[in-house]
mmCIF file of the N, C-alpha and C atoms, coordinates in Angstrom:
data_MODEL
# 
_entry.id   MODEL 
# 
loop_
_atom_site.group_PDB 
_atom_site.id 
_atom_site.type_symbol 
_atom_site.label_atom_id 
_atom_site.label_alt_id 
_atom_site.label_comp_id 
_atom_site.label_asym_id 
_atom_site.label_entity_id 
_atom_site.label_seq_id 
_atom_site.pdbx_PDB_ins_code 
_atom_site.Cartn_x 
_atom_site.Cartn_y 
_atom_site.Cartn_z 
_atom_site.occupancy 
_atom_site.B_iso_or_equiv 
_atom_site.pdbx_formal_charge 
_atom_site.auth_seq_id 
_atom_site.auth_comp_id 
_atom_site.auth_asym_id 
_atom_site.auth_atom_id 
_atom_site.pdbx_PDB_model_num 
ATOM 1   N N  . MET A 1 1  ? 0.841   -1.114 -0.039  1.00 0.00 ? 1  MET A N  1 
ATOM 2   C CA . MET A 1 1  ? -0.158  -0.028 0.096   1.00 0.00 ? 1  MET A CA 1 
ATOM 3   C C  . MET A 1 1  ? 0.837   1.281  -0.070  1.00 0.00 ? 1  MET A C  1 
ATOM 4   N N  . CYS A 1 2  ? 0.514   2.174  -0.783  1.00 0.00 ? 2  CYS A N  1 
ATOM 5   C CA . CYS A 1 2  ? 1.275   3.475  -0.804  1.00 0.00 ? 2  CYS A CA 1 
ATOM 6   C C  . CYS A 1 2  ? 0.595   4.568  -0.074  1.00 0.00 ? 2  CYS A C  1 
ATOM 7   N N  . LEU A 1 3  ? 1.209   5.275  0.459   1.00 0.00 ? 3  LEU A N  1 
ATOM 8   C CA . LEU A 1 3  ? 0.659   6.451  1.225   1.00 0.00 ? 3  LEU A CA 1 
ATOM 9   C C  . LEU A 1 3  ? 1.202   7.839  0.689   1.00 0.00 ? 3  LEU A C  1 
ATOM 10  N N  . ALA A 1 4  ? 0.339   8.672  0.295   1.00 0.00 ? 4  ALA A N  1 
ATOM 11  C CA . ALA A 1 4  ? 0.664   9.967  -0.192  1.00 0.00 ? 4  ALA A CA 1 
ATOM 12  C C  . ALA A 1 4  ? 0.282   10.959 0.904   1.00 0.00 ? 4  ALA A C  1 
ATOM 13  N N  . VAL A 1 5  ? 1.184   11.935 1.319   1.00 0.00 ? 5  VAL A N  1 
ATOM 14  C CA . VAL A 1 5  ? 0.816   12.815 2.282   1.00 0.00 ? 5  VAL A CA 1 
ATOM 15  C C  . VAL A 1 5  ? 0.620   14.243 1.727   1.00 0.00 ? 5  VAL A C  1 
ATOM 16  N N  . PRO A 1 6  ? -0.453  14.873 2.179   1.00 0.00 ? 6  PRO A N  1 
ATOM 17  C CA . PRO A 1 6  ? -0.565  16.320 1.629   1.00 0.00 ? 6  PRO A CA 1 
ATOM 18  C C  . PRO A 1 6  ? 0.477   17.402 2.323   1.00 0.00 ? 6  PRO A C  1 
ATOM 19  N N  . GLY A 1 7  ? 0.863   18.284 1.449   1.00 0.00 ? 7  GLY A N  1 
ATOM 20  C CA . GLY A 1 7  ? 1.623   19.394 1.980   1.00 0.00 ? 7  GLY A CA 1 
ATOM 21  C C  . GLY A 1 7  ? 1.447   20.558 1.125   1.00 0.00 ? 7  GLY A C  1 
ATOM 22  N N  . ARG A 1 8  ? 1.874   21.740 1.730   1.00 0.00 ? 8  ARG A N  1 
ATOM 23  C CA . ARG A 1 8  ? 1.690   23.045 1.235   1.00 0.00 ? 8  ARG A CA 1 
ATOM 24  C C  . ARG A 1 8  ? 3.049   23.430 0.394   1.00 0.00 ? 8  ARG A C  1 
ATOM 25  N N  . VAL A 1 9  ? 2.916   23.909 -0.868  1.00 0.00 ? 9  VAL A N  1 
ATOM 26  C CA . VAL A 1 9  ? 4.051   24.444 -1.507  1.00 0.00 ? 9  VAL A CA 1 
ATOM 27  C C  . VAL A 1 9  ? 4.461   25.633 -0.908  1.00 0.00 ? 9  VAL A C  1 
ATOM 28  N N  . VAL A 1 10 ? 5.725   25.916 -0.414  1.00 0.00 ? 10 VAL A N  1 
ATOM 29  C CA . VAL A 1 10 ? 6.058   27.223 0.031   1.00 0.00 ? 10 VAL A CA 1 
ATOM 30  C C  . VAL A 1 10 ? 7.026   27.945 -0.998  1.00 0.00 ? 10 VAL A C  1 
ATOM 31  N N  . GLU A 1 11 ? 7.576   27.223 -1.637  1.00 0.00 ? 11 GLU A N  1 
ATOM 32  C CA . GLU A 1 11 ? 8.630   27.733 -2.713  1.00 0.00 ? 11 GLU A CA 1 
ATOM 33  C C  . GLU A 1 11 ? 8.887   27.024 -3.857  1.00 0.00 ? 11 GLU A C  1 
ATOM 34  N N  . LEU A 1 12 ? 8.897   27.662 -5.056  1.00 0.00 ? 12 LEU A N  1 
ATOM 35  C CA . LEU A 1 12 ? 9.298   27.005 -6.127  1.00 0.00 ? 12 LEU A CA 1 
ATOM 36  C C  . LEU A 1 12 ? 10.699  27.324 -6.644  1.00 0.00 ? 12 LEU A C  1 
ATOM 37  N N  . TYR A 1 13 ? 11.460  26.314 -7.305  1.00 0.00 ? 13 TYR A N  1 
ATOM 38  C CA . TYR A 1 13 ? 12.746  26.384 -7.836  1.00 0.00 ? 13 TYR A CA 1 
ATOM 39  C C  . TYR A 1 13 ? 13.250  25.410 -8.715  1.00 0.00 ? 13 TYR A C  1 
ATOM 40  N N  . ARG A 1 14 ? 14.148  25.631 -9.419  1.00 0.00 ? 14 ARG A N  1 
ATOM 41  C CA . ARG A 1 14 ? 14.803  24.554 -10.281 1.00 0.00 ? 14 ARG A CA 1 
ATOM 42  C C  . ARG A 1 14 ? 15.941  24.064 -9.860  1.00 0.00 ? 14 ARG A C  1 
ATOM 43  N N  . GLU A 1 15 ? 16.306  22.891 -9.966  1.00 0.00 ? 15 GLU A N  1 
ATOM 44  C CA . GLU A 1 15 ? 17.465  22.174 -9.433  1.00 0.00 ? 15 GLU A CA 1 
ATOM 45  C C  . GLU A 1 15 ? 17.914  21.209 -10.582 1.00 0.00 ? 15 GLU A C  1 
ATOM 46  N N  . HIS A 1 16 ? 19.040  21.465 -11.268 1.00 0.00 ? 16 HIS A N  1 
ATOM 47  C CA . HIS A 1 16 ? 19.504  20.594 -12.319 1.00 0.00 ? 16 HIS A CA 1 
ATOM 48  C C  . HIS A 1 16 ? 18.554  20.406 -13.486 1.00 0.00 ? 16 HIS A C  1 
ATOM 49  N N  . ASP A 1 17 ? 17.779  21.615 -13.761 1.00 0.00 ? 17 ASP A N  1 
ATOM 50  C CA . ASP A 1 17 ? 16.712  21.746 -14.707 1.00 0.00 ? 17 ASP A CA 1 
ATOM 51  C C  . ASP A 1 17 ? 15.464  20.863 -14.261 1.00 0.00 ? 17 ASP A C  1 
ATOM 52  N N  . VAL A 1 18 ? 15.129  20.512 -13.011 1.00 0.00 ? 18 VAL A N  1 
ATOM 53  C CA . VAL A 1 18 ? 14.096  19.800 -12.590 1.00 0.00 ? 18 VAL A CA 1 
ATOM 54  C C  . VAL A 1 18 ? 13.227  20.857 -11.782 1.00 0.00 ? 18 VAL A C  1 
ATOM 55  N N  . ARG A 1 19 ? 11.881  20.838 -12.022 1.00 0.00 ? 19 ARG A N  1 
ATOM 56  C CA . ARG A 1 19 ? 11.272  21.686 -11.155 1.00 0.00 ? 19 ARG A CA 1 
ATOM 57  C C  . ARG A 1 19 ? 10.867  21.056 -9.857  1.00 0.00 ? 19 ARG A C  1 
ATOM 58  N N  . MET A 1 20 ? 11.269  21.876 -8.973  1.00 0.00 ? 20 MET A N  1 
ATOM 59  C CA . MET A 1 20 ? 11.273  21.565 -7.468  1.00 0.00 ? 20 MET A CA 1 
ATOM 60  C C  . MET A 1 20 ? 10.560  22.398 -6.469  1.00 0.00 ? 20 MET A C  1 
ATOM 61  N N  . GLY A 1 21 ? 10.249  22.075 -5.472  1.00 0.00 ? 21 GLY A N  1 
ATOM 62  C CA . GLY A 1 21 ? 9.514   23.046 -4.557  1.00 0.00 ? 21 GLY A CA 1 
ATOM 63  C C  . GLY A 1 21 ? 9.932   22.645 -3.006  1.00 0.00 ? 21 GLY A C  1 
ATOM 64  N N  . LYS A 1 22 ? 9.836   23.551 -2.247  1.00 0.00 ? 22 LYS A N  1 
ATOM 65  C CA . LYS A 1 22 ? 9.909   23.494 -0.817  1.00 0.00 ? 22 LYS A CA 1 
ATOM 66  C C  . LYS A 1 22 ? 8.507   23.244 -0.260  1.00 0.00 ? 22 LYS A C  1 
ATOM 67  N N  . VAL A 1 23 ? 8.145   22.139 0.256   1.00 0.00 ? 23 VAL A N  1 
ATOM 68  C CA . VAL A 1 23 ? 6.829   21.713 0.708   1.00 0.00 ? 23 VAL A CA 1 
ATOM 69  C C  . VAL A 1 23 ? 6.761   21.599 2.172   1.00 0.00 ? 23 VAL A C  1 
ATOM 70  N N  . ASP A 1 24 ? 5.727   22.192 2.814   1.00 0.00 ? 24 ASP A N  1 
ATOM 71  C CA . ASP A 1 24 ? 5.643   22.208 4.281   1.00 0.00 ? 24 ASP A CA 1 
ATOM 72  C C  . ASP A 1 24 ? 4.653   21.101 4.660   1.00 0.00 ? 24 ASP A C  1 
ATOM 73  N N  . PHE A 1 25 ? 5.057   20.134 5.609   1.00 0.00 ? 25 PHE A N  1 
ATOM 74  C CA . PHE A 1 25 ? 4.170   19.145 5.984   1.00 0.00 ? 25 PHE A CA 1 
ATOM 75  C C  . PHE A 1 25 ? 3.877   19.314 7.438   1.00 0.00 ? 25 PHE A C  1 
ATOM 76  N N  . GLY A 1 26 ? 3.165   20.238 7.726   1.00 0.00 ? 26 GLY A N  1 
ATOM 77  C CA . GLY A 1 26 ? 2.705   20.522 9.199   1.00 0.00 ? 26 GLY A CA 1 
ATOM 78  C C  . GLY A 1 26 ? 3.835   21.123 10.098  1.00 0.00 ? 26 GLY A C  1 
ATOM 79  N N  . GLY A 1 27 ? 4.639   21.853 9.393   1.00 0.00 ? 27 GLY A N  1 
ATOM 80  C CA . GLY A 1 27 ? 5.898   22.525 10.191  1.00 0.00 ? 27 GLY A CA 1 
ATOM 81  C C  . GLY A 1 27 ? 7.264   21.990 9.841   1.00 0.00 ? 27 GLY A C  1 
ATOM 82  N N  . ILE A 1 28 ? 7.180   20.864 9.152   1.00 0.00 ? 28 ILE A N  1 
ATOM 83  C CA . ILE A 1 28 ? 8.394   20.339 8.660   1.00 0.00 ? 28 ILE A CA 1 
ATOM 84  C C  . ILE A 1 28 ? 8.485   20.474 7.097   1.00 0.00 ? 28 ILE A C  1 
ATOM 85  N N  . SER A 1 29 ? 9.620   21.190 6.607   1.00 0.00 ? 29 SER A N  1 
ATOM 86  C CA . SER A 1 29 ? 9.669   21.353 5.144   1.00 0.00 ? 29 SER A CA 1 
ATOM 87  C C  . SER A 1 29 ? 10.767  20.524 4.519   1.00 0.00 ? 29 SER A C  1 
ATOM 88  N N  . ARG A 1 30 ? 10.358  19.955 3.301   1.00 0.00 ? 30 ARG A N  1 
ATOM 89  C CA . ARG A 1 30 ? 11.221  19.025 2.454   1.00 0.00 ? 30 ARG A CA 1 
ATOM 90  C C  . ARG A 1 30 ? 11.101  19.528 1.150   1.00 0.00 ? 30 ARG A C  1 
ATOM 91  N N  . PRO A 1 31 ? 12.380  19.145 0.348   1.00 0.00 ? 31 PRO A N  1 
ATOM 92  C CA . PRO A 1 31 ? 12.276  19.299 -0.971  1.00 0.00 ? 31 PRO A CA 1 
ATOM 93  C C  . PRO A 1 31 ? 11.565  18.283 -1.680  1.00 0.00 ? 31 PRO A C  1 
ATOM 94  N N  . VAL A 1 32 ? 10.611  18.603 -2.713  1.00 0.00 ? 32 VAL A N  1 
ATOM 95  C CA . VAL A 1 32 ? 9.763   17.872 -3.442  1.00 0.00 ? 32 VAL A CA 1 
ATOM 96  C C  . VAL A 1 32 ? 9.849   18.060 -4.904  1.00 0.00 ? 32 VAL A C  1 
ATOM 97  N N  . CYS A 1 33 ? 9.976   17.061 -5.664  1.00 0.00 ? 33 CYS A N  1 
ATOM 98  C CA . CYS A 1 33 ? 10.045  17.035 -7.140  1.00 0.00 ? 33 CYS A CA 1 
ATOM 99  C C  . CYS A 1 33 ? 8.623   17.540 -7.614  1.00 0.00 ? 33 CYS A C  1 
ATOM 100 N N  . LEU A 1 34 ? 8.345   18.569 -8.358  1.00 0.00 ? 34 LEU A N  1 
ATOM 101 C CA . LEU A 1 34 ? 7.077   18.972 -8.855  1.00 0.00 ? 34 LEU A CA 1 
ATOM 102 C C  . LEU A 1 34 ? 6.846   18.790 -10.430 1.00 0.00 ? 34 LEU A C  1 
ATOM 103 N N  . GLU A 1 35 ? 7.679   18.031 -11.065 1.00 0.00 ? 35 GLU A N  1 
ATOM 104 C CA . GLU A 1 35 ? 7.520   17.838 -12.337 1.00 0.00 ? 35 GLU A CA 1 
ATOM 105 C C  . GLU A 1 35 ? 6.345   17.155 -12.937 1.00 0.00 ? 35 GLU A C  1 
ATOM 106 N N  . HIS A 1 36 ? 5.616   16.372 -12.002 1.00 0.00 ? 36 HIS A N  1 
ATOM 107 C CA . HIS A 1 36 ? 4.354   15.817 -12.433 1.00 0.00 ? 36 HIS A CA 1 
ATOM 108 C C  . HIS A 1 36 ? 3.180   16.654 -12.164 1.00 0.00 ? 36 HIS A C  1 
ATOM 109 N N  . VAL A 1 37 ? 3.361   17.866 -11.619 1.00 0.00 ? 37 VAL A N  1 
ATOM 110 C CA . VAL A 1 37 ? 2.320   18.819 -11.318 1.00 0.00 ? 37 VAL A CA 1 
ATOM 111 C C  . VAL A 1 37 ? 2.781   20.096 -11.753 1.00 0.00 ? 37 VAL A C  1 
ATOM 112 N N  . PRO A 1 38 ? 3.007   20.373 -13.129 1.00 0.00 ? 38 PRO A N  1 
ATOM 113 C CA . PRO A 1 38 ? 3.503   21.767 -13.561 1.00 0.00 ? 38 PRO A CA 1 
ATOM 114 C C  . PRO A 1 38 ? 2.675   23.017 -13.428 1.00 0.00 ? 38 PRO A C  1 
ATOM 115 N N  . GLU A 1 39 ? 1.262   22.613 -13.117 1.00 0.00 ? 39 GLU A N  1 
ATOM 116 C CA . GLU A 1 39 ? 0.515   23.698 -12.773 1.00 0.00 ? 39 GLU A CA 1 
ATOM 117 C C  . GLU A 1 39 ? 0.426   24.255 -11.393 1.00 0.00 ? 39 GLU A C  1 
ATOM 118 N N  . VAL A 1 40 ? 1.124   23.555 -10.401 1.00 0.00 ? 40 VAL A N  1 
ATOM 119 C CA . VAL A 1 40 ? 1.107   23.864 -9.154  1.00 0.00 ? 40 VAL A CA 1 
ATOM 120 C C  . VAL A 1 40 ? 1.888   25.283 -8.914  1.00 0.00 ? 40 VAL A C  1 
ATOM 121 N N  . ARG A 1 41 ? 1.366   26.063 -7.936  1.00 0.00 ? 41 ARG A N  1 
ATOM 122 C CA . ARG A 1 41 ? 1.896   27.454 -7.510  1.00 0.00 ? 41 ARG A CA 1 
ATOM 123 C C  . ARG A 1 41 ? 2.202   27.422 -6.091  1.00 0.00 ? 41 ARG A C  1 
ATOM 124 N N  . ALA A 1 42 ? 2.813   28.428 -5.680  1.00 0.00 ? 42 ALA A N  1 
ATOM 125 C CA . ALA A 1 42 ? 3.182   28.522 -4.252  1.00 0.00 ? 42 ALA A CA 1 
ATOM 126 C C  . ALA A 1 42 ? 1.740   28.849 -3.406  1.00 0.00 ? 42 ALA A C  1 
ATOM 127 N N  . ASP A 1 43 ? 1.839   28.241 -2.197  1.00 0.00 ? 43 ASP A N  1 
ATOM 128 C CA . ASP A 1 43 ? 0.508   28.120 -1.413  1.00 0.00 ? 43 ASP A CA 1 
ATOM 129 C C  . ASP A 1 43 ? -0.537  27.168 -1.799  1.00 0.00 ? 43 ASP A C  1 
ATOM 130 N N  . GLU A 1 44 ? -0.295  26.509 -2.853  1.00 0.00 ? 44 GLU A N  1 
ATOM 131 C CA . GLU A 1 44 ? -1.334  25.334 -3.206  1.00 0.00 ? 44 GLU A CA 1 
ATOM 132 C C  . GLU A 1 44 ? -0.851  24.088 -2.384  1.00 0.00 ? 44 GLU A C  1 
ATOM 133 N N  . TYR A 1 45 ? -1.749  23.194 -2.493  1.00 0.00 ? 45 TYR A N  1 
ATOM 134 C CA . TYR A 1 45 ? -1.350  21.762 -1.775  1.00 0.00 ? 45 TYR A CA 1 
ATOM 135 C C  . TYR A 1 45 ? -1.300  20.734 -2.827  1.00 0.00 ? 45 TYR A C  1 
ATOM 136 N N  . VAL A 1 46 ? -0.249  19.832 -2.337  1.00 0.00 ? 46 VAL A N  1 
ATOM 137 C CA . VAL A 1 46 ? 0.007   18.720 -3.378  1.00 0.00 ? 46 VAL A CA 1 
ATOM 138 C C  . VAL A 1 46 ? -0.041  17.358 -2.500  1.00 0.00 ? 46 VAL A C  1 
ATOM 139 N N  . LEU A 1 47 ? -0.271  16.121 -3.218  1.00 0.00 ? 47 LEU A N  1 
ATOM 140 C CA . LEU A 1 47 ? -0.143  14.773 -2.411  1.00 0.00 ? 47 LEU A CA 1 
ATOM 141 C C  . LEU A 1 47 ? 1.330   14.448 -2.914  1.00 0.00 ? 47 LEU A C  1 
ATOM 142 N N  . VAL A 1 48 ? 2.123   14.145 -1.881  1.00 0.00 ? 48 VAL A N  1 
ATOM 143 C CA . VAL A 1 48 ? 3.570   13.675 -2.095  1.00 0.00 ? 48 VAL A CA 1 
ATOM 144 C C  . VAL A 1 48 ? 3.563   12.306 -1.656  1.00 0.00 ? 48 VAL A C  1 
ATOM 145 N N  . HIS A 1 49 ? 4.350   11.517 -2.502  1.00 0.00 ? 49 HIS A N  1 
ATOM 146 C CA . HIS A 1 49 ? 4.876   10.090 -2.158  1.00 0.00 ? 49 HIS A CA 1 
ATOM 147 C C  . HIS A 1 49 ? 6.314   10.030 -2.648  1.00 0.00 ? 49 HIS A C  1 
ATOM 148 N N  . ALA A 1 50 ? 7.111   9.483  -1.681  1.00 0.00 ? 50 ALA A N  1 
ATOM 149 C CA . ALA A 1 50 ? 8.541   9.210  -1.912  1.00 0.00 ? 50 ALA A CA 1 
ATOM 150 C C  . ALA A 1 50 ? 9.264   10.480 -2.570  1.00 0.00 ? 50 ALA A C  1 
ATOM 151 N N  . GLY A 1 51 ? 8.849   11.827 -2.111  1.00 0.00 ? 51 GLY A N  1 
ATOM 152 C CA . GLY A 1 51 ? 9.582   12.814 -2.612  1.00 0.00 ? 51 GLY A CA 1 
ATOM 153 C C  . GLY A 1 51 ? 9.086   13.383 -4.018  1.00 0.00 ? 51 GLY A C  1 
ATOM 154 N N  . PHE A 1 52 ? 7.962   12.812 -4.412  1.00 0.00 ? 52 PHE A N  1 
ATOM 155 C CA . PHE A 1 52 ? 7.398   13.334 -5.851  1.00 0.00 ? 52 PHE A CA 1 
ATOM 156 C C  . PHE A 1 52 ? 5.894   13.737 -5.511  1.00 0.00 ? 52 PHE A C  1 
ATOM 157 N N  . ALA A 1 53 ? 5.598   14.941 -5.963  1.00 0.00 ? 53 ALA A N  1 
ATOM 158 C CA . ALA A 1 53 ? 4.199   15.548 -5.847  1.00 0.00 ? 53 ALA A CA 1 
ATOM 159 C C  . ALA A 1 53 ? 3.468   14.786 -6.958  1.00 0.00 ? 53 ALA A C  1 
ATOM 160 N N  . LEU A 1 54 ? 2.307   14.122 -6.579  1.00 0.00 ? 54 LEU A N  1 
ATOM 161 C CA . LEU A 1 54 ? 1.513   13.392 -7.661  1.00 0.00 ? 54 LEU A CA 1 
ATOM 162 C C  . LEU A 1 54 ? 0.410   14.171 -8.226  1.00 0.00 ? 54 LEU A C  1 
ATOM 163 N N  . VAL A 1 55 ? -0.156  14.942 -7.372  1.00 0.00 ? 55 VAL A N  1 
ATOM 164 C CA . VAL A 1 55 ? -1.254  15.548 -7.921  1.00 0.00 ? 55 VAL A CA 1 
ATOM 165 C C  . VAL A 1 55 ? -1.672  16.797 -6.810  1.00 0.00 ? 55 VAL A C  1 
ATOM 166 N N  . ARG A 1 56 ? -2.120  17.791 -7.570  1.00 0.00 ? 56 ARG A N  1 
ATOM 167 C CA . ARG A 1 56 ? -2.442  18.993 -6.862  1.00 0.00 ? 56 ARG A CA 1 
ATOM 168 C C  . ARG A 1 56 ? -3.907  18.807 -6.199  1.00 0.00 ? 56 ARG A C  1 
ATOM 169 N N  . ILE A 1 57 ? -4.083  19.252 -4.943  1.00 0.00 ? 57 ILE A N  1 
ATOM 170 C CA . ILE A 1 57 ? -5.384  19.191 -4.210  1.00 0.00 ? 57 ILE A CA 1 
ATOM 171 C C  . ILE A 1 57 ? -5.746  20.552 -3.740  1.00 0.00 ? 57 ILE A C  1 
ATOM 172 N N  . ASP A 1 58 ? -7.077  20.764 -3.459  1.00 0.00 ? 58 ASP A N  1 
ATOM 173 C CA . ASP A 1 58 ? -7.388  22.119 -2.888  1.00 0.00 ? 58 ASP A CA 1 
ATOM 174 C C  . ASP A 1 58 ? -7.215  21.950 -1.393  1.00 0.00 ? 58 ASP A C  1 
ATOM 175 N N  . GLU A 1 59 ? -7.312  23.117 -0.648  1.00 0.00 ? 59 GLU A N  1 
ATOM 176 C CA . GLU A 1 59 ? -7.018  23.198 0.783   1.00 0.00 ? 59 GLU A CA 1 
ATOM 177 C C  . GLU A 1 59 ? -8.159  22.234 1.451   1.00 0.00 ? 59 GLU A C  1 
ATOM 178 N N  . GLU A 1 60 ? -9.381  22.319 1.062   1.00 0.00 ? 60 GLU A N  1 
ATOM 179 C CA . GLU A 1 60 ? -10.298 21.444 1.759   1.00 0.00 ? 60 GLU A CA 1 
ATOM 180 C C  . GLU A 1 60 ? -9.894  19.985 1.843   1.00 0.00 ? 60 GLU A C  1 
ATOM 181 N N  . GLU A 1 61 ? -9.594  19.457 0.700   1.00 0.00 ? 61 GLU A N  1 
ATOM 182 C CA . GLU A 1 61 ? -9.190  18.122 0.630   1.00 0.00 ? 61 GLU A CA 1 
ATOM 183 C C  . GLU A 1 61 ? -8.038  17.875 1.488   1.00 0.00 ? 61 GLU A C  1 
ATOM 184 N N  . ALA A 1 62 ? -6.932  18.814 1.371   1.00 0.00 ? 62 ALA A N  1 
ATOM 185 C CA . ALA A 1 62 ? -5.858  18.567 2.310   1.00 0.00 ? 62 ALA A CA 1 
ATOM 186 C C  . ALA A 1 62 ? -6.169  18.559 3.858   1.00 0.00 ? 62 ALA A C  1 
ATOM 187 N N  . ARG A 1 63 ? -7.164  19.335 4.264   1.00 0.00 ? 63 ARG A N  1 
ATOM 188 C CA . ARG A 1 63 ? -7.656  19.223 5.596   1.00 0.00 ? 63 ARG A CA 1 
ATOM 189 C C  . ARG A 1 63 ? -8.333  18.103 5.973   1.00 0.00 ? 63 ARG A C  1 
ATOM 190 N N  . ARG A 1 64 ? -9.085  17.524 4.996   1.00 0.00 ? 64 ARG A N  1 
ATOM 191 C CA . ARG A 1 64 ? -9.831  16.244 5.237   1.00 0.00 ? 64 ARG A CA 1 
ATOM 192 C C  . ARG A 1 64 ? -8.792  14.972 5.406   1.00 0.00 ? 64 ARG A C  1 
ATOM 193 N N  . VAL A 1 65 ? -7.714  15.142 4.611   1.00 0.00 ? 65 VAL A N  1 
ATOM 194 C CA . VAL A 1 65 ? -6.593  14.039 4.705   1.00 0.00 ? 65 VAL A CA 1 
ATOM 195 C C  . VAL A 1 65 ? -5.964  14.317 6.085   1.00 0.00 ? 65 VAL A C  1 
ATOM 196 N N  . PHE A 1 66 ? -5.681  15.551 6.528   1.00 0.00 ? 66 PHE A N  1 
ATOM 197 C CA . PHE A 1 66 ? -5.108  15.804 7.771   1.00 0.00 ? 66 PHE A CA 1 
ATOM 198 C C  . PHE A 1 66 ? -5.785  15.132 8.811   1.00 0.00 ? 66 PHE A C  1 
ATOM 199 N N  . GLU A 1 67 ? -7.168  15.552 8.838   1.00 0.00 ? 67 GLU A N  1 
ATOM 200 C CA . GLU A 1 67 ? -8.122  14.948 9.847   1.00 0.00 ? 67 GLU A CA 1 
ATOM 201 C C  . GLU A 1 67 ? -8.015  13.422 9.979   1.00 0.00 ? 67 GLU A C  1 
ATOM 202 N N  . LEU A 1 68 ? -8.238  12.866 8.783   1.00 0.00 ? 68 LEU A N  1 
ATOM 203 C CA . LEU A 1 68 ? -8.138  11.380 8.669   1.00 0.00 ? 68 LEU A CA 1 
ATOM 204 C C  . LEU A 1 68 ? -6.816  10.900 9.234   1.00 0.00 ? 68 LEU A C  1 
ATOM 205 N N  . MET A 1 69 ? -5.797  11.338 8.965   1.00 0.00 ? 69 MET A N  1 
ATOM 206 C CA . MET A 1 69 ? -4.388  11.064 9.493   1.00 0.00 ? 69 MET A CA 1 
ATOM 207 C C  . MET A 1 69 ? -4.496  11.026 11.094  1.00 0.00 ? 69 MET A C  1 
ATOM 208 N N  . GLU A 1 70 ? -5.004  12.176 11.633  1.00 0.00 ? 70 GLU A N  1 
ATOM 209 C CA . GLU A 1 70 ? -5.115  12.405 13.073  1.00 0.00 ? 70 GLU A CA 1 
ATOM 210 C C  . GLU A 1 70 ? -6.066  11.183 13.646  1.00 0.00 ? 70 GLU A C  1 
ATOM 211 N N  . GLN A 1 71 ? -7.067  10.934 13.042  1.00 0.00 ? 71 GLN A N  1 
ATOM 212 C CA . GLN A 1 71 ? -8.139  9.938  13.553  1.00 0.00 ? 71 GLN A CA 1 
ATOM 213 C C  . GLN A 1 71 ? -7.419  8.583  13.544  1.00 0.00 ? 71 GLN A C  1 
ATOM 214 N N  . LEU A 1 72 ? -6.528  8.289  12.333  1.00 0.00 ? 72 LEU A N  1 
ATOM 215 C CA . LEU A 1 72 ? -5.754  7.029  12.468  1.00 0.00 ? 72 LEU A CA 1 
ATOM 216 C C  . LEU A 1 72 ? -4.718  6.991  13.596  1.00 0.00 ? 72 LEU A C  1 
ATOM 217 N N  . ASP A 1 73 ? -4.000  8.119  13.796  1.00 0.00 ? 73 ASP A N  1 
ATOM 218 C CA . ASP A 1 73 ? -3.082  8.182  14.800  1.00 0.00 ? 73 ASP A CA 1 
ATOM 219 C C  . ASP A 1 73 ? -3.712  7.977  16.100  1.00 0.00 ? 73 ASP A C  1 
ATOM 220 N N  . SER A 1 74 ? -4.910  8.466  16.392  1.00 0.00 ? 74 SER A N  1 
ATOM 221 C CA . SER A 1 74 ? -5.626  8.337  17.614  1.00 0.00 ? 74 SER A CA 1 
ATOM 222 C C  . SER A 1 74 ? -5.890  6.826  17.892  1.00 0.00 ? 74 SER A C  1 
ATOM 223 N N  . LEU A 1 75 ? -6.428  6.228  16.675  1.00 0.00 ? 75 LEU A N  1 
ATOM 224 C CA . LEU A 1 75 ? -6.892  4.771  16.854  1.00 0.00 ? 75 LEU A CA 1 
ATOM 225 C C  . LEU A 1 75 ? -5.606  3.916  17.236  1.00 0.00 ? 75 LEU A C  1 
ATOM 226 N N  . GLU A 1 76 ? -4.317  4.181  16.574  1.00 0.00 ? 76 GLU A N  1 
ATOM 227 C CA . GLU A 1 76 ? -3.231  3.523  16.833  1.00 0.00 ? 76 GLU A CA 1 
ATOM 228 C C  . GLU A 1 76 ? -2.815  3.494  18.260  1.00 0.00 ? 76 GLU A C  1 
ATOM 229 N N  . GLU A 1 77 ? -2.860  4.845  18.918  1.00 0.00 ? 77 GLU A N  1 
ATOM 230 C CA . GLU A 1 77 ? -2.637  4.997  20.171  1.00 0.00 ? 77 GLU A CA 1 
ATOM 231 C C  . GLU A 1 77 ? -3.444  4.172  21.147  1.00 0.00 ? 77 GLU A C  1 
ATOM 232 N N  . LEU A 1 78 ? -5.036  4.115  20.807  1.00 0.00 ? 78 LEU A N  1 
ATOM 233 C CA . LEU A 1 78 ? -5.876  3.340  21.493  1.00 0.00 ? 78 LEU A CA 1 
ATOM 234 C C  . LEU A 1 78 ? -5.506  1.903  21.383  1.00 0.00 ? 78 LEU A C  1 
ATOM 235 N N  . ARG A 1 79 ? -5.245  1.379  20.230  1.00 0.00 ? 79 ARG A N  1 
ATOM 236 C CA . ARG A 1 79 ? -4.757  0.033  20.076  1.00 0.00 ? 79 ARG A CA 1 
ATOM 237 C C  . ARG A 1 79 ? -3.530  -0.367 20.918  1.00 0.00 ? 79 ARG A C  1 
ATOM 238 N N  . GLU A 1 80 ? -2.545  0.537  20.828  1.00 0.00 ? 80 GLU A N  1 
ATOM 239 C CA . GLU A 1 80 ? -1.425  0.287  21.601  1.00 0.00 ? 80 GLU A CA 1 
ATOM 240 C C  . GLU A 1 80 ? -1.554  0.183  23.040  1.00 0.00 ? 80 GLU A C  1 
ATOM 241 N N  . GLY A 1 81 ? -2.617  1.018  23.535  1.00 0.00 ? 81 GLY A N  1 
ATOM 242 C CA . GLY A 1 81 ? -2.893  1.020  25.076  1.00 0.00 ? 81 GLY A CA 1 
ATOM 243 C C  . GLY A 1 81 ? -3.720  -0.118 25.664  1.00 0.00 ? 81 GLY A C  1 
ATOM 244 N N  . SER A 1 82 ? -4.312  -0.818 24.486  1.00 0.00 ? 82 SER A N  1 
ATOM 245 C CA . SER A 1 82 ? -5.247  -1.944 24.882  1.00 0.00 ? 82 SER A CA 1 
ATOM 246 C C  . SER A 1 82 ? -4.511  -3.140 25.225  1.00 0.00 ? 82 SER A C  1 
ATOM 247 N N  . PRO A 1 83 ? -5.039  -3.972 26.083  1.00 0.00 ? 83 PRO A N  1 
ATOM 248 C CA . PRO A 1 83 ? -4.381  -5.265 26.585  1.00 0.00 ? 83 PRO A CA 1 
ATOM 249 C C  . PRO A 1 83 ? -4.607  -6.480 25.642  1.00 0.00 ? 83 PRO A C  1 
# 
């Protein structure tokens, strides 16, 4: 199973002629390849897997994914605490 994580594009730049971006994942920024989403702009959201942005998403969709991830994290904590 693959997991793509939403992040907000903070900065756009080119590295070795590859379209890249600095993407914020809830306070942690990472470089991400943006070649597959040429239409994305700063302050927009993307789904990222293994350092590659796969698709542009709107802010509402990003929030839904963040909420789902929080719920999954809470379920995992409950499961770890169960005998």
